C-alpha positions as CSV (number, residue, x, y, z in Angstrom):
1,M,54.7,-44.5,-20.7
2,R,56.9,-45.0,-23.8
3,S,54.3,-47.1,-25.6
4,R,51.6,-44.5,-24.9
5,L,53.8,-41.7,-26.3
6,M,54.6,-43.7,-29.4
7,L,50.8,-44.3,-29.9
8,V,50.1,-40.5,-29.7
9,L,52.9,-39.7,-32.1
10,S,51.7,-42.4,-34.5
11,T,48.2,-41.0,-34.4
12,V,49.4,-37.4,-35.0
13,G,51.6,-38.6,-37.9
14,L,48.6,-40.4,-39.4
15,L,46.4,-37.3,-39.0
16,V,49.1,-35.2,-40.8
17,L,49.2,-37.6,-43.7
18,V,45.5,-37.7,-44.0
19,L,45.2,-33.9,-44.0
20,A,48.1,-33.5,-46.5
21,G,46.4,-35.9,-48.8
22,E,43.1,-34.0,-48.8
23,P,42.5,-31.4,-51.6
24,T,42.3,-27.8,-50.5
25,H,39.2,-25.8,-51.3
26,G,40.7,-22.3,-51.0
27,H,40.3,-19.4,-53.4
28,G,43.1,-20.6,-55.8
29,P,42.1,-23.0,-58.6
30,Q,38.4,-22.9,-58.0
31,L,38.0,-19.1,-58.1
32,R,40.5,-18.9,-60.9
33,D,38.5,-21.3,-63.0
34,T,35.2,-19.4,-62.3
35,F,36.9,-16.1,-63.2
36,R,38.0,-17.6,-66.5
37,S,34.4,-18.7,-67.3
38,V,32.8,-15.3,-66.6
39,K,35.4,-12.7,-67.7
40,R,34.2,-12.7,-71.3
41,S,30.9,-11.4,-70.2
42,V,32.3,-8.4,-68.4
43,V,32.5,-5.2,-70.5
44,V,33.8,-1.6,-70.3
45,V,31.2,1.0,-70.7
46,R,32.5,4.3,-72.2
47,I,30.3,7.3,-72.2
48,V,30.3,10.9,-73.4
49,K,27.9,13.6,-72.2
50,K,27.6,17.3,-72.6
51,T,27.5,19.6,-69.6
52,V,28.2,23.2,-68.6
53,A,31.9,23.9,-68.2
54,P,33.2,24.9,-64.7
55,L,34.2,28.3,-66.1
56,P,31.4,30.3,-67.7
57,Q,33.5,31.5,-70.7
58,H,34.0,27.8,-71.7
59,G,30.3,27.3,-72.4
60,I,29.2,23.7,-73.0
61,S,31.9,20.9,-72.7
62,S,31.9,17.2,-73.4
63,V,32.8,14.9,-70.5
64,A,34.0,11.3,-71.0
65,G,33.6,8.6,-68.5
66,V,34.4,4.9,-68.0
67,A,32.5,2.3,-66.0
68,S,31.7,-1.4,-66.2
69,G,28.9,-3.7,-67.3
70,V,27.9,-7.2,-68.0
71,L,26.5,-9.0,-71.0
72,I,23.3,-10.9,-70.2
73,S,22.0,-12.1,-73.5
74,H,23.2,-13.3,-76.9
75,D,21.3,-10.5,-78.6
76,G,23.6,-7.9,-77.0
77,K,21.9,-6.6,-73.9
78,V,24.1,-5.2,-71.1
79,L,23.4,-4.4,-67.5
80,T,25.1,-1.5,-65.9
81,A,24.4,1.2,-63.3
82,A,21.8,3.9,-64.1
83,H,23.9,6.8,-62.8
84,V,26.5,5.9,-65.4
85,V,24.3,6.3,-68.5
86,Q,21.2,8.2,-67.4
87,A,22.0,11.5,-69.3
88,V,24.6,10.5,-71.8
89,D,24.8,11.5,-75.5
90,Q,27.1,8.6,-76.6
91,V,27.6,5.1,-75.3
92,A,30.1,2.5,-76.5
93,V,30.7,-0.9,-75.0
94,E,34.2,-2.5,-75.2
95,L,34.0,-6.2,-75.2
96,A,36.5,-8.7,-73.7
97,D,38.4,-9.0,-77.0
98,G,38.9,-5.3,-77.3
99,Q,36.2,-4.7,-79.9
100,R,34.3,-1.5,-79.3
101,V,30.6,-1.4,-80.3
102,T,28.2,1.6,-80.0
103,A,25.1,1.1,-77.9
104,R,22.0,2.8,-76.7
105,V,20.1,3.0,-73.5
106,L,17.0,0.9,-73.5
107,S,15.8,1.4,-70.0
108,S,16.9,3.0,-66.7
109,A,15.6,2.9,-63.2
110,T,17.4,5.6,-61.3
111,S,15.9,4.9,-57.9
112,A,17.3,1.4,-58.1
113,D,20.4,2.5,-60.0
114,V,20.2,-0.1,-62.7
115,A,20.1,0.4,-66.5
116,L,19.9,-1.8,-69.6
117,L,21.9,-1.1,-72.8
118,Q,21.5,-2.6,-76.3
119,L,24.5,-3.1,-78.6
120,D,23.8,-1.5,-82.0
121,V,25.7,-4.3,-83.7
122,V,25.8,-7.8,-82.2
123,P,29.2,-9.5,-82.9
124,P,29.3,-13.3,-83.2
125,G,30.5,-15.4,-80.3
126,L,29.1,-13.3,-77.4
127,A,29.4,-15.1,-74.0
128,P,26.7,-13.7,-71.7
129,A,26.6,-14.3,-68.0
130,H,23.7,-16.0,-66.3
131,L,21.5,-14.0,-64.0
132,G,21.2,-15.9,-60.8
133,D,18.5,-16.0,-58.1
134,S,19.6,-13.3,-55.6
135,D,16.8,-14.4,-53.2
136,T,18.9,-17.4,-52.3
137,V,21.9,-15.3,-51.3
138,E,22.6,-14.9,-47.6
139,V,24.8,-12.7,-45.4
140,G,28.2,-14.4,-45.2
141,D,28.1,-15.9,-48.7
142,E,31.3,-15.5,-50.6
143,V,31.1,-13.2,-53.7
144,F,33.4,-11.5,-56.1
145,V,33.3,-8.4,-58.3
146,V,34.8,-8.3,-61.8
147,G,35.2,-4.9,-63.5
148,A,37.6,-2.5,-65.2
149,P,38.2,0.4,-62.8
150,Y,41.7,0.9,-64.1
151,G,41.5,-0.4,-67.7
152,P,42.2,-4.2,-67.5
153,L,39.8,-6.5,-65.8
154,T,40.2,-6.8,-62.0
155,L,38.8,-9.3,-59.5
156,T,38.1,-8.6,-55.9
157,V,36.7,-11.1,-53.4
158,G,34.6,-10.7,-50.3
159,H,31.4,-11.6,-48.7
160,V,27.8,-10.4,-48.6
161,S,28.0,-8.1,-45.5
162,G,24.3,-7.1,-45.4
163,R,21.1,-6.8,-47.2
164,E,19.1,-3.5,-47.4
165,S,15.6,-3.1,-48.7
166,S,12.9,-0.5,-48.8
167,Q,9.3,-1.3,-49.7
168,S,7.5,1.2,-51.9
169,S,3.8,1.8,-52.1
170,L,3.9,-0.3,-55.3
171,A,5.6,-3.3,-53.7
172,P,6.6,-5.8,-54.9
173,L,6.9,-4.0,-58.3
174,L,9.3,-1.3,-57.3
175,A,10.5,-2.5,-53.9
176,R,14.3,-1.7,-53.8
177,E,16.8,-4.2,-52.5
178,F,20.6,-3.9,-52.3
179,F,23.5,-6.1,-51.1
180,L,26.3,-4.7,-49.1
181,T,29.7,-6.4,-49.7
182,D,33.2,-6.0,-48.3
183,A,34.6,-7.0,-51.7
184,A,36.8,-4.0,-52.8
185,V,34.9,-1.6,-55.0
186,N,36.6,1.4,-56.8
187,H,35.0,4.3,-58.7
188,G,35.3,2.6,-62.2
189,N,33.5,-0.4,-60.8
190,S,30.1,1.2,-61.2
191,G,28.0,-1.2,-63.2
192,S,30.3,-4.2,-62.5
193,P,28.6,-7.5,-61.9
194,L,28.6,-9.1,-58.5
195,F,29.0,-12.9,-58.9
196,N,28.4,-15.8,-56.6
197,R,30.9,-18.7,-56.5
198,Q,29.0,-20.4,-59.2
199,G,29.7,-17.5,-61.6
200,E,26.1,-16.3,-61.7
201,V,25.3,-12.5,-61.6
202,I,23.5,-11.8,-58.3
203,G,24.0,-8.0,-58.3
204,I,25.1,-4.8,-60.1
205,V,27.6,-2.6,-58.3
206,S,26.1,0.8,-57.6
207,A,28.2,2.8,-55.1
208,M,30.8,2.6,-52.4
209,L,30.0,3.5,-48.8
210,S,33.0,5.1,-47.1
211,Q,33.6,7.8,-44.6
212,S,37.2,8.3,-45.9
213,G,36.6,7.6,-49.6
214,G,39.1,4.8,-49.5
215,F,39.8,1.6,-47.6
216,G,37.4,0.2,-45.1
217,S,34.4,0.9,-47.3
218,L,31.4,-1.3,-48.2
219,G,30.2,-1.8,-51.8
220,V,26.5,-1.4,-52.6
221,A,25.0,-3.6,-55.4
222,A,21.5,-3.7,-56.7
223,T,20.1,-7.2,-56.6
224,A,19.7,-9.3,-59.8
225,K,16.1,-9.8,-58.9
226,M,15.4,-6.1,-58.8
227,A,17.2,-5.5,-62.1
228,R,15.3,-8.3,-63.8
229,R,12.0,-7.1,-62.6
230,L,12.5,-3.4,-63.5
231,L,14.4,-3.8,-66.7
232,L,13.5,-7.1,-68.3
233,E,9.9,-7.8,-67.2
234,H,8.4,-4.4,-68.0
235,K,8.3,-2.1,-71.0
236,P,11.6,-0.3,-71.5
237,F,11.6,3.3,-70.3
238,W,14.5,5.9,-70.3
239,S,13.8,9.5,-69.5
240,G,17.4,10.6,-70.3
241,M,17.2,13.3,-67.7
242,E,19.5,14.0,-64.7
243,G,18.2,16.3,-62.0
244,I,18.0,17.2,-58.4
245,L,14.9,17.1,-56.2
246,I,14.5,20.3,-54.3
247,Q,12.1,21.3,-51.5
248,G,11.9,23.6,-48.5
249,D,13.8,26.8,-48.5
250,L,15.4,26.2,-51.9
251,A,12.1,25.6,-53.5
252,R,10.8,28.9,-52.1
253,V,13.9,30.7,-53.2
254,L,13.3,29.5,-56.8
255,N,9.6,30.5,-56.5
256,L,8.2,27.1,-57.0
257,P,4.3,27.1,-56.9
258,Q,4.4,23.9,-54.9
259,P,6.5,22.3,-52.1
260,A,8.9,20.3,-54.3
261,G,10.2,20.1,-57.9
262,F,12.8,18.4,-60.1
263,V,15.5,20.8,-61.3
264,V,16.7,19.4,-64.6
265,Q,20.5,19.3,-64.9
266,R,21.1,17.4,-68.2
267,V,19.1,16.0,-71.0
268,A,20.5,13.2,-73.2
269,A,20.3,13.3,-77.0
270,G,17.6,11.1,-78.4
271,S,15.8,10.6,-75.0
272,L,12.2,11.1,-73.9
273,G,13.3,14.3,-72.2
274,E,14.7,15.7,-75.4
275,R,11.5,14.8,-77.3
276,L,9.5,16.6,-74.7
277,G,11.6,19.7,-75.2
278,I,12.9,19.8,-71.6
279,R,15.6,22.4,-71.2
280,P,18.6,21.5,-69.0
281,G,20.4,23.8,-66.7
282,A,22.6,26.4,-68.3
283,F,24.4,28.2,-65.4
284,R,26.6,26.5,-62.8
285,L,26.2,27.9,-59.3
286,S,27.2,26.7,-55.8
287,V,24.1,26.3,-53.6
288,E,24.5,25.2,-50.0
289,G,27.9,23.8,-50.8
290,S,26.8,21.8,-53.9
291,D,27.1,22.5,-57.6
292,L,23.7,23.1,-59.2
293,L,22.9,23.9,-62.8
294,L,20.1,26.5,-62.9
295,G,18.4,28.3,-65.8
296,G,16.7,25.2,-67.1
297,D,13.3,23.7,-66.5
298,I,12.0,22.6,-63.1
299,I,9.5,19.7,-63.5
300,L,6.4,20.1,-61.4
301,A,4.3,17.2,-62.5
302,V,4.2,14.3,-65.0
303,N,1.0,12.8,-66.3
304,G,-1.0,14.7,-63.7
305,M,1.2,13.4,-60.8
306,E,2.8,16.3,-58.8
307,I,6.5,16.0,-57.9
308,L,6.7,15.1,-54.2
309,A,9.8,14.7,-52.0
310,D,9.4,11.0,-51.3
311,D,10.3,7.7,-53.1
312,A,6.7,6.5,-53.3
313,A,5.7,9.5,-55.5
314,R,8.7,8.9,-57.8
315,D,7.9,5.2,-58.0
316,R,4.3,5.9,-59.0
317,M,5.5,8.3,-61.7
318,Y,8.0,5.8,-63.1
319,A,5.4,3.1,-63.1
320,S,2.9,5.4,-64.8
321,I,5.2,6.2,-67.7
322,S,6.6,2.7,-68.1
323,A,3.0,1.3,-68.4
324,L,2.2,3.6,-71.3
325,E,1.7,1.9,-74.7
326,P,3.7,3.2,-77.7
327,G,2.0,6.3,-79.1
328,E,0.3,7.3,-75.8
329,R,1.0,10.8,-74.6
330,V,3.4,11.9,-71.8
331,V,2.4,15.3,-70.4
332,T,4.9,17.3,-68.3
333,R,4.2,20.5,-66.4
334,V,7.3,22.6,-65.9
335,L,8.4,25.9,-64.5
336,R,10.3,27.8,-67.2
337,A,11.6,31.4,-66.7
338,G,8.9,32.1,-64.1
339,H,6.0,30.7,-66.1
340,V,4.3,27.3,-65.8
341,I,3.9,25.6,-69.2
342,E,2.9,22.1,-70.4
343,L,5.0,19.9,-72.7
344,S,3.9,16.6,-74.3
345,T,5.1,13.9,-76.6
346,S,4.2,10.4,-77.5
347,R,5.7,7.5,-75.5
């Protein structure tokens, strides 16, 4: 009995020694090293846009905002979220070394919530991140988010919790695909890169799903494949307009001559919308519990395609405009002050 007990204790002791001698593969050194290798690619995106002030007597006011982005090329291209830059008048990108460079919006796909910026001046020594193959990512894979929600860069770690996709009538061109992740995401993380453990960008943070607006939420990130397809493999296109799709009772109240329309809220300086002469909303009202800027144009059709209340129609419109060659015409039909008029400009 004593010899058998000694054998068991010896075996346990040997096992402890073997385990103690094995290197650990936790988050510590490995993730720390990966973070060091990618952090120079992560940038702060600072924007300024004009909007109607909450109080009518204050007129038009400028609103500043801060989000995140990621450098993806040595010539100064930056991926971020479309909702951050869709209707902005000024964009600046703050690099990892603190240098601030003005930028412009090259392309934006609002239905996928991804946008591409171009630095106006390309500083030497940029360290872009590599766009990975998001098709290889599976639920359960470990990922991390790097962004600047509070100023300095932060890192949060989690897993891919799910994968959501919706096929449009133009699939695979405009099929949308998003990752869900339990890596903590805060409001300033919009546009942050979602990295795999190899330090490759596999997604761009779009939003946070939360019933409480706080802990226990899931982050939503557009996949790298979708961003590459929409922004890098096709002609750049940026409308520069923010708006709200209306239909049903509200469309009838606003006397639309068709079932749905796009109520323009803001138009960015230098954008296609401004060149068309689109007028943004001028009066802030509360409609059905939501703020709405009225008094501007309501878009009814673009290039002969009527505004419809479904993603397929918007996808067709986006594809139609992005396919135009430089110099070709964009024709928009709008409802302005009770009259239907046409506006046009070159692509």
